[in-house]
C-alpha positions as CSV (number, residue, x, y, z in Angstrom):
1,M,0.3,0.1,-0.1
2,K,2.9,2.5,0.6
3,A,3.4,2.8,-2.9
4,I,0.4,4.4,-3.8
5,Y,1.0,7.1,-1.9
6,P,4.6,8.1,-3.4
7,D,4.5,11.9,-2.2
8,G,4.6,11.3,1.3
9,G,1.8,14.2,1.9
10,G,1.8,16.5,4.4
11,G,-1.7,16.2,5.2
12,D,-3.7,19.5,5.1
13,P,-3.6,22.0,7.8
14,E,-6.9,23.2,6.9
15,A,-8.6,20.2,7.5
16,M,-11.2,19.2,9.9
17,P,-12.2,16.0,11.6
18,G,-15.2,14.4,10.6
19,V,-15.7,16.2,7.7
20,C,-15.4,14.6,4.6
21,P,-16.9,15.0,1.0
22,E,-17.7,11.7,-0.7
23,T,-14.6,10.7,-3.0
24,Q,-14.4,8.1,-5.6
25,G,-10.5,7.4,-4.8
26,A,-7.5,9.5,-5.5
27,A,-7.6,10.3,-9.3
28,G,-5.6,7.8,-11.5
29,V,-4.8,5.4,-8.9
30,R,-5.6,1.7,-9.0
31,S,-7.2,-0.4,-5.6
32,L,-6.4,-3.2,-4.0
33,T,-8.2,-6.6,-3.4
34,L,-8.3,-8.2,-0.1
35,A,-9.9,-11.1,1.5
36,V,-10.2,-11.2,4.9
37,D,-12.2,-14.4,6.8
38,G,-14.0,-14.8,3.8
39,E,-15.2,-11.4,3.0
40,S,-13.6,-9.6,0.0
41,F,-12.4,-5.8,0.1
42,A,-11.3,-3.2,-2.3
43,L,-9.0,-0.8,-0.8
44,S,-8.1,2.2,-2.3
45,P,-6.6,5.3,-1.5
46,N,-8.9,8.5,-1.0
47,E,-7.7,12.1,-1.4
48,F,-7.3,13.0,2.3
49,G,-4.1,10.4,3.0
50,G,-6.5,7.5,3.5
51,T,-7.8,4.3,2.7
52,D,-11.6,3.7,1.7
53,Y,-12.3,0.3,2.1
54,A,-15.6,-1.5,-0.3
55,W,-17.3,-4.5,1.4
56,L,-17.3,-6.2,-2.2
57,S,-18.9,-9.7,-0.5
58,G,-21.0,-7.7,1.9
59,P,-24.9,-8.0,1.6
60,N,-25.2,-4.4,0.8
61,P,-23.9,-2.6,-2.5
62,G,-21.6,0.4,-1.6
63,Y,-21.3,-0.5,2.2
64,G,-17.6,0.1,3.5
65,F,-15.6,2.1,5.7
66,G,-12.9,4.5,5.5
67,V,-9.6,5.0,7.3
68,S,-7.3,8.2,7.9
69,P,-4.2,8.1,7.7
70,T,-2.9,5.1,6.1
71,R,0.1,6.5,4.6
72,S,2.5,3.9,6.2
73,L,-0.1,1.1,7.5
74,S,1.5,-2.8,6.9
75,L,-1.2,-5.2,5.0
76,D,-1.7,-7.0,8.2
77,E,-2.6,-3.5,9.7
78,H,-5.1,-3.1,7.0
79,M,-6.4,-6.6,7.6
80,E,-7.1,-5.6,11.2
81,N,-8.9,-2.7,10.1
82,I,-11.1,-4.8,8.2
83,R,-11.6,-7.4,10.8
84,N,-12.5,-4.5,13.6
85,F,-15.3,-3.6,10.9
86,L,-16.5,-6.8,10.2
87,A,-17.2,-7.4,14.2
88,Q,-19.1,-4.3,14.3
89,V,-21.3,-5.2,11.8
90,D,-24.5,-6.9,12.6
91,P,-24.6,-10.3,10.6
92,A,-28.9,-9.7,10.4
93,T,-28.6,-6.3,8.6
94,G,-24.8,-6.4,7.1
95,Y,-25.0,-2.8,8.8
96,I,-23.1,-1.3,11.6
97,E,-26.0,-0.4,14.1
98,D,-26.6,2.7,16.0
99,D,-26.8,2.2,19.8
């Protein structure tokens, strides 16, 4: 994953936590597909120095999550992010339920 962030990025000093417009990933950057615990996810860098994780094998098209920053995460760390997400998903709905 490190190769998809070649500039090392310095971050945006104007960035605001919790505010993230919808994105489709950084232009011209390919995604990586990972299989974790029988589920498939497409990982793609976003323009905020993070990673968007799209749950390809999930019951709800387009559902997934994002993590930021992720410039120096190892493959194992990305897999851990996916496992943490899956642990929160309600098997009956395929969504993370609000408490």
